[in-house]
N, C-alpha and C positions, 0 to 999 in steps of 0.2 A: 368487715365494713370499711369503706374508704375513709381516710382521715380528712377532716376539715382543715382549713388553714390554721385555725386556733389550735387544733390537736397537733399539727406538724410543729408549730412553735413550741408547744408544751413538751413534746417528746424529744425533739432534736435541737431546740433553741431555747431562748429565754425571753420573757416579756419584760423583766425588770432590769436587764442589762448588767446583772451581777457578773456574768461571763458573756463575752461576745462569741456567738457560734459562727463557725466557718464551714464552708462547703467547697469542694473541688468539683468543677464541671468541665469535662473535656469536650472539645468541639463546641465551645460556648459562643462562637461569633456568628453563627447562622442557624437557621432552622430550629429544631427541637431544643438543642443545647442552649441557644440564645434565649428562648422562651423560658426554659427552666431557670437559667441564671437571673433573668428579669423577675420572675416570680419570687425566687428566694431572696433577692435583694429587697423586694417590697415587703417581705416578711421579717427583715432585719438581719439577715445573714450577711457575713462578709464572703466574698467570692474570689477564688483563684480559678481562672479559666484558661483554656488553651485554644489556639486557632492557627490557621495558616497566616504567615506574615504578609503584610501588604495593606492596601486600602481598606479591605474588609474588616480587619482587626481594629483599625483606627475608627471606622464608622461605628462598630459595635461598642467600642469603649465610650464613645460620646453618647450613644443611646442608653447604654446601661448606667452610666454615671447619673443620668437624670432620674433613675429609679432609687438612688441611695437616699434613705431617710434623712430629713433635714437636721436631725440631732448629730449627724456626722460620725456616729459610732461604727457604721459599716465601712468596710474597705473593699476596693475592687482592683484586682490585678489580672491582666490578660497577657499571656505569654505566647509569643509567636514561635512556630516551629513546624517544619515539614516532617511529620511523623512517619512518612513512608521511608525516610532515611533512618535506619536503626541507630546510626551514630548520634542522631538528635535526641534519642530517648533519654540518655544519661543527662544531657545538658538540661532538658526540660524538667525532668524529675528532680534534679539537684536544685533547680531554681524554685520549684514548688516547695521543696523541703526548707530551703533557706528563708522563704517568705514566712512559712509557719514558725520557724525558729525566731525570726526577727520580732514577731508579735506574740511569741509564746502562745500560739493560737490553739483554741479549743476546736479541733476538727471533729465534726459529728456526721457529715455526709460526704461520700465519694460517689459522684455520678459519672460512670464510665459511658459516655455518650458518643465519643468520636468514632467514626466509621468510614470505610472507604469501599466503594464498589466500582466496577468498570462504568464508563460513561454511557455505554449502550450495551444491550444484550450481546454476549460473546460466548461462543462454545469453548469448552475446556481446551480443545486441541489448538485453538487460535490464541490462547493466553501466552504471552511471551514469558520467559523465565523472570524478567524484571517485574512484570505485572504481578505475577504470583508472589514474588518477594515483597512487593509494596503492599499488597492486600494483607498478607500475613503479618507484616510489621505493624500496620495500623490497627488491624482488627484483633490480633492475637497477642503479639509480643508486648506492645506498649501497655494495654490495659492490665495484662498479667503483672508486668514489672511495677506499674504504678500501684496496683492493689497490694502487692507484696510490701512496698515501702510504707503504705498508709495504714496497714493493720496495727502496727505498734503505736502509731499516732492516735488512732481511734481508741485503743485500749487506754493509753495515757490520758486522753481527754475524759473518758468515762470515770477513771479514778479521781482526776482533778475535780470534776463536777461533784462527785459523791463527797469528797473531802470538804469542798466548799459548803455544801449543804449542811454537813454536820457542824462545821465551824459557825455558820450563821445561826443554827439552832441554839448554840451555847452563848451567843451574844445577849446582853441585856435587852429586854423588850424587843425581841425579833419579830413580833407579830406582823409588822408592816411589810416585812420582806417575805415571811414564810408563805403567805397566801399567794404570792406571785411567783414562787419558785415552781419548778416542774412537779406536777402531781406524781410522776413516775418515781421520784425520790421517796415518796411515801408509800410506794407499792413495791413489794418484794418482786424482783425479777423483771422490772420494767426495762425495755430495750432503749438504749440511749445512743446507739451508733448504727449507721446503715450504709451498705454498699449497694448501689443500684446500677445495673447494666441494661442500657437501652439497646434495642436491636436496629433502630433507625432504618426501616425499609419495610417492604411488604412482608406480611406473615409468610407468604410463599417463598420468600428469599431468606428467611431468618433462621434456618436450621431446624424448623419444625416439620416441614414437608420437603419433598424433592424440590430442587432449585435449578431447573434446566436453564442454561444460558448464563448462570451466575454460580457455578458449582463451587468455586473456591470461596466466594463470599458466603454462601450458605454453609459450607463446612466450617468456616471460621466462626460463625455465629453458633453452630452446634457446640463448638469448643467452649464458648463463653457461657452458654446455658449449662453445660456439664460442670464447668468450673464453679459457677454460682451455686449449684446444688451441693457440691462437695464442700465448699467453704461455709455454706449455711449450716451444714451438719457439724462442722468443726467449731465455728465461731459463736453460733447462737446460744448453745447450752452453757458454754464455759466463759465467754467474754462479753456477753450482752451486745453482740454485733449481729444485726440481721443482714442477709444478703438476698436480693431478689433480682429477677430478670423481667423486664417489661418489653413486650413484643407488640409494637403497633402494626396495624395493617397498612392500607394505602394512606399516604400522607402527602398533602399538596405542598411539598417542599423538597429541596435537595435534588438528588439524582432521579427521583421519581418523575420530576418534570422533564427529564431528558429521556427516560426509559419509556414512559407510557404516552400514548396518543392523547390529545386534548379531550376527546369525547369520553375516554375512560376516567379522566379526572373529574368529570361531572357526576359520577355515580354517588349514591347516598352513603356508601361505605368509606368515602374519602374524607379524612379529617384534616384540620389545619394543624400546623406545628404548635400553635398555642393550646388547642384542645388536647393534643397528645402530651404536652408538657404538664398541663394541669392534671391529666390522668396519671402520669408517672408519679407525681408528688402525692396524689391521693392514694397510690398503691403502697406508700411507705407504711410499715407496720403490718403488712398483709400476712395472713397465715400461710399463703401459698408462695412457693418459690418462683412461680412463673405467672405473670399477670398480663392482661391486655388493658390498654389505657382508656378505651371507650367501649361502650356496650356493643356497638356494631362490630368492632374488631373482635371482641370476645365471641360474639355469636357466629361470625364468619369462620373463625378458627375451630370452634366446637363442631360446627356443621360439617366442615371438611374432615375433621378428625374421626367422625363416626362412620365415614364412608370406607369401603374396602380400599386398601392401599393402591391397588391397580387403578380403580376408578378415580381416586383422588389424584393420582399421578397423571392420568390422562387429562383430567380437567385443568391441571396446572399447565401442561404442555399446550393444550388448546388455547388457554387464556393468554399464555406468553406469545404464541404465534399471532393471535388476533388483535391484541391490544397494545403490544409494544412495537417500537420501531424495529426494522429488520435486523436480525442478529448476524454476526459475522462468524 
């Protein structure tokens, strides 16, 4: 069952501010990532986000700051960096870790949302070596390295939260606090940390089905889906960290606006970035490793998956040729 906002706060945050919950959201300055950061701020989380440097990050900072609760307990940091340059990865990750250290932060959510595709449909043969390197740097290397650094932080936060609950229970007359602490602390095996990988693009481009004209992008998302499944098997039973992948279908944001013709963006299966962000957060705590953020995206994916592979592939090729701008 999808989690409500109250349940998200119960599982990964705190209503009584005994501990301030933190979330990392990559690609937080536009589209789905911006809407995820906006919603988490409204729920009382502190946010560390990443985005391309320039006017966009300044505008996002101003808009997100307005969502910080008036009690001033939440913090917002946006780190600019061109993640297509592998040399930037260490700098950005070190900056994120230094902010967590500065606040002795309780990290409970990592949202790997940043993604890169070509600006228009492009056959594999016409990808330049630099384009391939850039796509793999943003879509594969950076989320892998960031996840690697964050796992120990998530584990530490879980232990700190558990220890604080036990401490509060020993205090005189703790009843006023106990009722507002996480219900999961009273439930054996409650998950208290989560890594979410969003696919930011059409289902047909997200490594689930053949991805003509965006083969490198599709392959990079297949890697992320496989990594998420493997990490879930490692982390969920032993460390109380859940790992899920959320695959939206058509989203009226980002490169979808450059890829698809305007008439295609009017179809009923096209969701807004805000709808997808809400669906991503509702997927937290899911029993499944792989989720779709809206019922229409789920239905579209399941419908195509039951078709024979050859027929599904032909439909993808036909759709790409009819509804996208000319490929190169």
